[in-house]
DRENMI-175512 format. One record per atom (N, C-alpha, C): residue number from 1; atom name; x, y, z. Coordinates in nm, 2 decimals, always signed. Layout:
BEGIN
seq: NUM | atom: CA | c1: X | c2: Y | c3: Z $
...
REM end
This chain:
BEGIN
seq: 1 | atom: N | c1: -6.80 | c2: +19.49 | c3: +0.50 $
seq: 1 | atom: CA | c1: -6.88 | c2: +19.61 | c3: +0.59 $
seq: 1 | atom: C | c1: -6.79 | c2: +19.68 | c3: +0.65 $
seq: 2 | atom: N | c1: -6.69 | c2: +19.62 | c3: +0.70 $
seq: 2 | atom: CA | c1: -6.58 | c2: +19.68 | c3: +0.79 $
seq: 2 | atom: C | c1: -6.51 | c2: +19.80 | c3: +0.71 $
seq: 3 | atom: N | c1: -6.46 | c2: +19.77 | c3: +0.57 $
seq: 3 | atom: CA | c1: -6.39 | c2: +19.86 | c3: +0.51 $
seq: 3 | atom: C | c1: -6.47 | c2: +20.00 | c3: +0.46 $
seq: 4 | atom: N | c1: -6.59 | c2: +20.00 | c3: +0.42 $
seq: 4 | atom: CA | c1: -6.65 | c2: +20.13 | c3: +0.41 $
seq: 4 | atom: C | c1: -6.66 | c2: +20.21 | c3: +0.55 $
seq: 5 | atom: N | c1: -6.66 | c2: +20.13 | c3: +0.65 $
seq: 5 | atom: CA | c1: -6.70 | c2: +20.20 | c3: +0.78 $
seq: 5 | atom: C | c1: -6.57 | c2: +20.27 | c3: +0.82 $
seq: 6 | atom: N | c1: -6.45 | c2: +20.18 | c3: +0.79 $
seq: 6 | atom: CA | c1: -6.33 | c2: +20.25 | c3: +0.83 $
seq: 6 | atom: C | c1: -6.29 | c2: +20.36 | c3: +0.76 $
seq: 7 | atom: N | c1: -6.33 | c2: +20.36 | c3: +0.61 $
seq: 7 | atom: CA | c1: -6.30 | c2: +20.49 | c3: +0.52 $
seq: 7 | atom: C | c1: -6.37 | c2: +20.61 | c3: +0.58 $
seq: 8 | atom: N | c1: -6.52 | c2: +20.57 | c3: +0.62 $
seq: 8 | atom: CA | c1: -6.57 | c2: +20.69 | c3: +0.65 $
seq: 8 | atom: C | c1: -6.55 | c2: +20.73 | c3: +0.79 $
seq: 9 | atom: N | c1: -6.47 | c2: +20.66 | c3: +0.88 $
seq: 9 | atom: CA | c1: -6.42 | c2: +20.69 | c3: +1.00 $
seq: 9 | atom: C | c1: -6.29 | c2: +20.78 | c3: +1.01 $
seq: 10 | atom: N | c1: -6.21 | c2: +20.72 | c3: +0.90 $
seq: 10 | atom: CA | c1: -6.09 | c2: +20.81 | c3: +0.87 $
seq: 10 | atom: C | c1: -6.12 | c2: +20.94 | c3: +0.81 $
seq: 11 | atom: N | c1: -6.22 | c2: +20.95 | c3: +0.74 $
seq: 11 | atom: CA | c1: -6.26 | c2: +21.09 | c3: +0.67 $
seq: 11 | atom: C | c1: -6.32 | c2: +21.16 | c3: +0.78 $
seq: 12 | atom: N | c1: -6.39 | c2: +21.12 | c3: +0.88 $
seq: 12 | atom: CA | c1: -6.42 | c2: +21.21 | c3: +0.99 $
seq: 12 | atom: C | c1: -6.32 | c2: +21.25 | c3: +1.09 $
seq: 13 | atom: N | c1: -6.23 | c2: +21.16 | c3: +1.10 $
seq: 13 | atom: CA | c1: -6.11 | c2: +21.20 | c3: +1.18 $
seq: 13 | atom: C | c1: -6.03 | c2: +21.33 | c3: +1.10 $
seq: 14 | atom: N | c1: -6.00 | c2: +21.31 | c3: +0.98 $
seq: 14 | atom: CA | c1: -5.94 | c2: +21.40 | c3: +0.89 $
seq: 14 | atom: C | c1: -6.01 | c2: +21.51 | c3: +0.90 $
seq: 15 | atom: N | c1: -6.15 | c2: +21.51 | c3: +0.90 $
seq: 15 | atom: CA | c1: -6.22 | c2: +21.65 | c3: +0.91 $
seq: 15 | atom: C | c1: -6.23 | c2: +21.74 | c3: +1.03 $
seq: 16 | atom: N | c1: -6.22 | c2: +21.62 | c3: +1.14 $
seq: 16 | atom: CA | c1: -6.21 | c2: +21.71 | c3: +1.28 $
seq: 16 | atom: C | c1: -6.05 | c2: +21.75 | c3: +1.29 $
seq: 17 | atom: N | c1: -5.96 | c2: +21.71 | c3: +1.24 $
seq: 17 | atom: CA | c1: -5.82 | c2: +21.74 | c3: +1.26 $
seq: 17 | atom: C | c1: -5.83 | c2: +21.89 | c3: +1.18 $
seq: 18 | atom: N | c1: -5.89 | c2: +21.88 | c3: +1.06 $
seq: 18 | atom: CA | c1: -5.89 | c2: +22.01 | c3: +0.98 $
seq: 18 | atom: C | c1: -5.96 | c2: +22.12 | c3: +1.06 $
seq: 19 | atom: N | c1: -6.07 | c2: +22.09 | c3: +1.13 $
seq: 19 | atom: CA | c1: -6.16 | c2: +22.18 | c3: +1.20 $
seq: 19 | atom: C | c1: -6.08 | c2: +22.24 | c3: +1.32 $
seq: 20 | atom: N | c1: -6.00 | c2: +22.15 | c3: +1.37 $
seq: 20 | atom: CA | c1: -5.91 | c2: +22.19 | c3: +1.51 $
seq: 20 | atom: C | c1: -5.80 | c2: +22.27 | c3: +1.46 $
seq: 21 | atom: N | c1: -5.73 | c2: +22.24 | c3: +1.35 $
seq: 21 | atom: CA | c1: -5.64 | c2: +22.34 | c3: +1.32 $
seq: 21 | atom: C | c1: -5.69 | c2: +22.48 | c3: +1.26 $
seq: 22 | atom: N | c1: -5.82 | c2: +22.47 | c3: +1.20 $
seq: 22 | atom: CA | c1: -5.86 | c2: +22.62 | c3: +1.16 $
seq: 22 | atom: C | c1: -5.89 | c2: +22.70 | c3: +1.30 $
seq: 23 | atom: N | c1: -5.94 | c2: +22.60 | c3: +1.39 $
seq: 23 | atom: CA | c1: -5.98 | c2: +22.68 | c3: +1.54 $
seq: 23 | atom: C | c1: -5.84 | c2: +22.74 | c3: +1.59 $
seq: 24 | atom: N | c1: -5.74 | c2: +22.68 | c3: +1.58 $
seq: 24 | atom: CA | c1: -5.62 | c2: +22.73 | c3: +1.63 $
seq: 24 | atom: C | c1: -5.57 | c2: +22.85 | c3: +1.56 $
seq: 25 | atom: N | c1: -5.57 | c2: +22.84 | c3: +1.44 $
seq: 25 | atom: CA | c1: -5.55 | c2: +22.96 | c3: +1.36 $
seq: 25 | atom: C | c1: -5.62 | c2: +23.08 | c3: +1.36 $
seq: 26 | atom: N | c1: -5.75 | c2: +23.05 | c3: +1.37 $
seq: 26 | atom: CA | c1: -5.84 | c2: +23.17 | c3: +1.38 $
seq: 26 | atom: C | c1: -5.89 | c2: +23.20 | c3: +1.53 $
seq: 27 | atom: N | c1: -5.83 | c2: +23.15 | c3: +1.64 $
seq: 27 | atom: CA | c1: -5.86 | c2: +23.15 | c3: +1.78 $
seq: 27 | atom: C | c1: -6.01 | c2: +23.15 | c3: +1.80 $
seq: 28 | atom: N | c1: -6.07 | c2: +23.03 | c3: +1.74 $
seq: 28 | atom: CA | c1: -6.21 | c2: +23.03 | c3: +1.76 $
seq: 28 | atom: C | c1: -6.26 | c2: +22.91 | c3: +1.85 $
seq: 29 | atom: N | c1: -6.32 | c2: +22.91 | c3: +1.94 $
seq: 29 | atom: CA | c1: -6.37 | c2: +22.81 | c3: +2.03 $
seq: 29 | atom: C | c1: -6.47 | c2: +22.72 | c3: +1.96 $
seq: 30 | atom: N | c1: -6.56 | c2: +22.79 | c3: +1.89 $
seq: 30 | atom: CA | c1: -6.66 | c2: +22.70 | c3: +1.82 $
seq: 30 | atom: C | c1: -6.61 | c2: +22.58 | c3: +1.72 $
seq: 31 | atom: N | c1: -6.50 | c2: +22.63 | c3: +1.65 $
seq: 31 | atom: CA | c1: -6.44 | c2: +22.56 | c3: +1.57 $
seq: 31 | atom: C | c1: -6.37 | c2: +22.41 | c3: +1.65 $
seq: 32 | atom: N | c1: -6.33 | c2: +22.45 | c3: +1.73 $
seq: 32 | atom: CA | c1: -6.27 | c2: +22.34 | c3: +1.82 $
seq: 32 | atom: C | c1: -6.35 | c2: +22.27 | c3: +1.89 $
seq: 33 | atom: N | c1: -6.48 | c2: +22.32 | c3: +1.93 $
seq: 33 | atom: CA | c1: -6.57 | c2: +22.23 | c3: +1.97 $
seq: 33 | atom: C | c1: -6.63 | c2: +22.14 | c3: +1.84 $
seq: 34 | atom: N | c1: -6.67 | c2: +22.19 | c3: +1.76 $
seq: 34 | atom: CA | c1: -6.71 | c2: +22.11 | c3: +1.64 $
seq: 34 | atom: C | c1: -6.61 | c2: +22.01 | c3: +1.61 $
seq: 35 | atom: N | c1: -6.49 | c2: +22.03 | c3: +1.63 $
seq: 35 | atom: CA | c1: -6.39 | c2: +21.92 | c3: +1.58 $
seq: 35 | atom: C | c1: -6.39 | c2: +21.83 | c3: +1.68 $
seq: 36 | atom: N | c1: -6.39 | c2: +21.86 | c3: +1.82 $
seq: 36 | atom: CA | c1: -6.41 | c2: +21.77 | c3: +1.93 $
seq: 36 | atom: C | c1: -6.53 | c2: +21.67 | c3: +1.90 $
seq: 37 | atom: N | c1: -6.65 | c2: +21.74 | c3: +1.88 $
seq: 37 | atom: CA | c1: -6.76 | c2: +21.65 | c3: +1.84 $
seq: 37 | atom: C | c1: -6.75 | c2: +21.57 | c3: +1.72 $
seq: 38 | atom: N | c1: -6.69 | c2: +21.60 | c3: +1.64 $
seq: 38 | atom: CA | c1: -6.68 | c2: +21.53 | c3: +1.52 $
seq: 38 | atom: C | c1: -6.59 | c2: +21.39 | c3: +1.54 $
seq: 39 | atom: N | c1: -6.48 | c2: +21.42 | c3: +1.63 $
seq: 39 | atom: CA | c1: -6.39 | c2: +21.31 | c3: +1.65 $
seq: 39 | atom: C | c1: -6.47 | c2: +21.20 | c3: +1.75 $
seq: 40 | atom: N | c1: -6.55 | c2: +21.27 | c3: +1.82 $
seq: 40 | atom: CA | c1: -6.62 | c2: +21.19 | c3: +1.92 $
seq: 40 | atom: C | c1: -6.73 | c2: +21.09 | c3: +1.86 $
seq: 41 | atom: N | c1: -6.78 | c2: +21.13 | c3: +1.76 $
seq: 41 | atom: CA | c1: -6.87 | c2: +21.09 | c3: +1.66 $
seq: 41 | atom: C | c1: -6.80 | c2: +20.96 | c3: +1.57 $
seq: 42 | atom: N | c1: -6.67 | c2: +20.98 | c3: +1.55 $
seq: 42 | atom: CA | c1: -6.59 | c2: +20.89 | c3: +1.47 $
seq: 42 | atom: C | c1: -6.57 | c2: +20.76 | c3: +1.58 $
seq: 43 | atom: N | c1: -6.54 | c2: +20.83 | c3: +1.70 $
seq: 43 | atom: CA | c1: -6.50 | c2: +20.70 | c3: +1.79 $
seq: 43 | atom: C | c1: -6.64 | c2: +20.62 | c3: +1.84 $
seq: 44 | atom: N | c1: -6.76 | c2: +20.68 | c3: +1.84 $
seq: 44 | atom: CA | c1: -6.88 | c2: +20.63 | c3: +1.87 $
seq: 44 | atom: C | c1: -6.91 | c2: +20.54 | c3: +1.77 $
seq: 45 | atom: N | c1: -6.89 | c2: +20.57 | c3: +1.64 $
seq: 45 | atom: CA | c1: -6.93 | c2: +20.51 | c3: +1.54 $
seq: 45 | atom: C | c1: -6.85 | c2: +20.36 | c3: +1.53 $
seq: 46 | atom: N | c1: -6.72 | c2: +20.35 | c3: +1.57 $
seq: 46 | atom: CA | c1: -6.65 | c2: +20.24 | c3: +1.57 $
seq: 46 | atom: C | c1: -6.68 | c2: +20.15 | c3: +1.71 $
seq: 47 | atom: N | c1: -6.73 | c2: +20.23 | c3: +1.81 $
seq: 47 | atom: CA | c1: -6.78 | c2: +20.14 | c3: +1.94 $
seq: 47 | atom: C | c1: -6.90 | c2: +20.08 | c3: +1.89 $
seq: 48 | atom: N | c1: -6.99 | c2: +20.14 | c3: +1.85 $
seq: 48 | atom: CA | c1: -7.13 | c2: +20.10 | c3: +1.80 $
seq: 48 | atom: C | c1: -7.10 | c2: +19.97 | c3: +1.71 $
seq: 49 | atom: N | c1: -7.03 | c2: +20.00 | c3: +1.62 $
seq: 49 | atom: CA | c1: -7.01 | c2: +19.89 | c3: +1.51 $
seq: 49 | atom: C | c1: -6.97 | c2: +19.76 | c3: +1.57 $
seq: 50 | atom: N | c1: -6.83 | c2: +19.77 | c3: +1.66 $
seq: 50 | atom: CA | c1: -6.80 | c2: +19.65 | c3: +1.73 $
seq: 50 | atom: C | c1: -6.90 | c2: +19.59 | c3: +1.82 $
seq: 51 | atom: N | c1: -6.97 | c2: +19.65 | c3: +1.90 $
seq: 51 | atom: CA | c1: -7.09 | c2: +19.61 | c3: +1.99 $
seq: 51 | atom: C | c1: -7.18 | c2: +19.53 | c3: +1.91 $
seq: 52 | atom: N | c1: -7.22 | c2: +19.59 | c3: +1.80 $
seq: 52 | atom: CA | c1: -7.33 | c2: +19.53 | c3: +1.72 $
seq: 52 | atom: C | c1: -7.29 | c2: +19.38 | c3: +1.66 $
seq: 53 | atom: N | c1: -7.15 | c2: +19.41 | c3: +1.62 $
seq: 53 | atom: CA | c1: -7.09 | c2: +19.29 | c3: +1.57 $
seq: 53 | atom: C | c1: -7.10 | c2: +19.18 | c3: +1.64 $
seq: 54 | atom: N | c1: -7.05 | c2: +19.20 | c3: +1.79 $
seq: 54 | atom: CA | c1: -7.04 | c2: +19.10 | c3: +1.88 $
seq: 54 | atom: C | c1: -7.19 | c2: +19.06 | c3: +1.90 $
seq: 55 | atom: N | c1: -7.28 | c2: +19.15 | c3: +1.93 $
seq: 55 | atom: CA | c1: -7.43 | c2: +19.11 | c3: +1.94 $
seq: 55 | atom: C | c1: -7.47 | c2: +19.02 | c3: +1.84 $
seq: 56 | atom: N | c1: -7.47 | c2: +19.06 | c3: +1.71 $
seq: 56 | atom: CA | c1: -7.53 | c2: +18.98 | c3: +1.60 $
seq: 56 | atom: C | c1: -7.47 | c2: +18.85 | c3: +1.60 $
seq: 57 | atom: N | c1: -7.33 | c2: +18.84 | c3: +1.61 $
seq: 57 | atom: CA | c1: -7.27 | c2: +18.70 | c3: +1.61 $
seq: 57 | atom: C | c1: -7.32 | c2: +18.62 | c3: +1.72 $
seq: 58 | atom: N | c1: -7.32 | c2: +18.68 | c3: +1.84 $
seq: 58 | atom: CA | c1: -7.40 | c2: +18.60 | c3: +1.94 $
seq: 58 | atom: C | c1: -7.52 | c2: +18.56 | c3: +1.92 $
seq: 59 | atom: N | c1: -7.62 | c2: +18.64 | c3: +1.87 $
seq: 59 | atom: CA | c1: -7.75 | c2: +18.59 | c3: +1.84 $
seq: 59 | atom: C | c1: -7.77 | c2: +18.50 | c3: +1.73 $
seq: 60 | atom: N | c1: -7.68 | c2: +18.51 | c3: +1.62 $
seq: 60 | atom: CA | c1: -7.69 | c2: +18.42 | c3: +1.50 $
seq: 60 | atom: C | c1: -7.61 | c2: +18.29 | c3: +1.52 $
seq: 61 | atom: N | c1: -7.55 | c2: +18.27 | c3: +1.64 $
seq: 61 | atom: CA | c1: -7.46 | c2: +18.16 | c3: +1.66 $
seq: 61 | atom: C | c1: -7.54 | c2: +18.04 | c3: +1.68 $
seq: 62 | atom: N | c1: -7.50 | c2: +17.92 | c3: +1.65 $
seq: 62 | atom: CA | c1: -7.61 | c2: +17.78 | c3: +1.68 $
seq: 62 | atom: C | c1: -7.62 | c2: +17.76 | c3: +1.82 $
seq: 63 | atom: N | c1: -7.54 | c2: +17.82 | c3: +1.92 $
seq: 63 | atom: CA | c1: -7.54 | c2: +17.79 | c3: +2.04 $
seq: 63 | atom: C | c1: -7.66 | c2: +17.86 | c3: +2.11 $
seq: 64 | atom: N | c1: -7.71 | c2: +17.95 | c3: +2.05 $
seq: 64 | atom: CA | c1: -7.84 | c2: +18.05 | c3: +2.12 $
seq: 64 | atom: C | c1: -7.96 | c2: +17.96 | c3: +2.08 $
seq: 65 | atom: N | c1: -8.04 | c2: +17.94 | c3: +2.19 $
seq: 65 | atom: CA | c1: -8.16 | c2: +17.87 | c3: +2.18 $
seq: 65 | atom: C | c1: -8.27 | c2: +17.96 | c3: +2.14 $
seq: 66 | atom: N | c1: -8.25 | c2: +18.06 | c3: +2.07 $
seq: 66 | atom: CA | c1: -8.35 | c2: +18.13 | c3: +1.99 $
seq: 66 | atom: C | c1: -8.42 | c2: +18.09 | c3: +1.89 $
seq: 67 | atom: N | c1: -8.51 | c2: +18.16 | c3: +1.82 $
seq: 67 | atom: CA | c1: -8.59 | c2: +18.14 | c3: +1.70 $
seq: 67 | atom: C | c1: -8.52 | c2: +18.15 | c3: +1.57 $
seq: 68 | atom: N | c1: -8.40 | c2: +18.22 | c3: +1.56 $
seq: 68 | atom: CA | c1: -8.32 | c2: +18.23 | c3: +1.45 $
seq: 68 | atom: C | c1: -8.26 | c2: +18.11 | c3: +1.39 $
REM end
């Protein structure tokens, strides 16, 4: 599951770099803001993946006295 997420994340970073490059060439603040937001979403995607991976690993371990 990590490989598709990494591919999607790399695509988001490439798109954000493209947006930022266009922003510098056209002197537009909105494109720079869009590139920044896309790069932040790529970072947030990885953070959420690793947090949920650790959480689900903890919940499904045999040491957890839950119902699973």
